N, C-alpha and C positions, 0 to 999 in steps of 0.2 A: 247403165252403162251405155256411154256413147264412143265409139271409135271411128277414127278416120284412118282409111288406106289411101295412101297419096302414090302416085303413079301405078295405079292398080293394074293398067293393061286388061287383059282379058281373063285374068284370075281373081279369084274371091278367097285365096285360102290363107288362113291365120297360120304363118308357118313360126311364129316366135311365141310361146305361151308362158306367161308368168301366174304362178300360184294357182288358183281356180278358174283364172280368166280363159277358159280353152276355147270357147266358141264365141263368134260374133252376138252381140245383142242389140245394138242399134249403129249398124254400120252406114257411114258415109263414105263414098268414094270419090276420087278425084284423080283425072288423068288429062293430058293435053290434047289426046286423039279422042274425037267424038264417036269414032266408029266402036269404042270399045264400050260405050253406053256407060259413062260415069255418072253420078250424081251431078258432078260438078266438073265443067271442062275449063281448065286453067293451067297455064304455063309456071311451072314452079320457078323459074327464074324472075316472075314477077311477084315480089315480095311486098307488102304482106298477103299471105292467102286469106280468101275471102270468109273468114270465119271469125266469130267473136271470141273475146278473151275467155280462157278457161271454158270451153265448150265441150272439151274432150277427155275421156279418162284415158285414152290410149291413142296413139299415133303410130301407125305402121307404114313402113318405107322399105319394100324389098326390092333390091337391084335397081335403084332409081337415084338415090343421092349422090352417085358417082357421076351422073349424067347432068348435073347442073353446077353452075358455079366454074371456078377454073382452079387448078392447082396454083397456090400461090395467091389467091385472091381472098386474103384473110377478111375484106371488109364483108364481101358476100358471104363467106362462111359463119362469120359471127351474127351477122343479120339475118341468114336462113335459120340457124339453130335458135336465136333469141325469139324468132316468130313461132317457131315449133313450141317453145317454153311458153309462150305467151297463151297458146290455144290450150295448153294442157291444164287441168285442174291440180291443185296441191297433190303431190306424190303420184301424178300421172306417170304414164310411161310411154317414151318414144322406142319403139321396137324396130328393128331392121335387119337387112343384111346387105352385103357389098362382097365383091371379089377381094382376098386379101391382096397386099402389094406383090407376094410371091406367086400369085396365080398369073398364068398367061393371060387369064381374061381381064385382068386389071388395066393395063394398057392395048390388050390387043383388039378390044372392040373400039373402033375408031369413033363412037361416039360417047365414051367415056372423057370426061374433061379433068377427073381428079381421083385420087385415092381416099378412101375413106378407112381410117384404121384406128386402132385400140389407143396408138400415140395422140393422134388428133383429140381425143374425146378428154384428156388430160386439161387443155386448154378450155374445156366447156365446165370443168367442176372448179368452182370459187374456191374450196379449200386448198387446192393445188397451188395456187396462188400465193396464199399466205405460208404455205409450206416451203416453197421453191424459190420464189423469188429472192434474189441476191446469194441463194445457195448454189444454183444449178443454172444453166443456160437457158432456161425457160423464159420466154418473152412474155412481158406483162401487158397483158390486153385489158386489163380491168378498166381504162380510160374509155373503153369502146363496148366492152362486153359486160352487161349487168345481169343476165340470166343464169342460172346455175343447174348444172345435170350432176348426177352421181351414176358412174355405171355401175349397174347391180347384177349384169348376167351377160356373158360373152361364151362363144364357142366357135373354134375353128376347125374347119373342114379344108380339104384340100383346095377347093375351088370357091368356098364361101366363108365370110365372117359374119356371125349372127351375133347382134348385140341388143341390150335393154338399157336406156338411160332414165332414170327416174328424175322429175322435175322437182327440185326443192324450191319450195316456196313458204316464206319468203327466201330470197336469195341470200346465201351466207358472205357476199361480197364485203370485202373490207379494203381501206386504203393501203 
C-alpha cells in the first residue's frame, strides 16, 4: 500500500485511519519547505503534482488544503481535487483535516486562503449533480470537473474537521 502525505511539515502522524489501514506502509512525503526533509519538495499551488496516475492508495492532507488556492477560485479548487483523484487508485482515500468554518482558526491564521468544509465536498461527488441540478441552487460544474469522490468519513471537533473521501473510478459523471 502506497501513501502520500502532502504538506507534511515536521510531522509524520497518520491522523485519519479507515478500516485496517492504521499505520503507514509505503509513505512518501511532500512539502514546500526543504527544512522539513520531505521526500519531494513541491508547491501545492503548482498543479499537477509530480506523481504518476493511480500511484497511491491513500493521500493525507492535514491542516494544509486551506493554505492553497483561494476562496471562490473554483477553477483551482476543481483542478486540485481532480489531480488528487488522478493520483489515487480506484477506491483510494483522500484523508485530511482543516479548521471548520466556525473555528477562529479558519480565518484567524493569516496564511489561510480558503475554508474546506463538508459543503464543498458536495461539489466533488458526481452523484450529487444528477440528484440536485435543477432541483436545488447547486451550481453545475460537470463541464469543468470530471473526477468523482464520495465522502465516507467525517468527524467534527471544536477546532478540526476530519474527513475521508473515496475516489470513485470510473467517475459517475453524467450529462
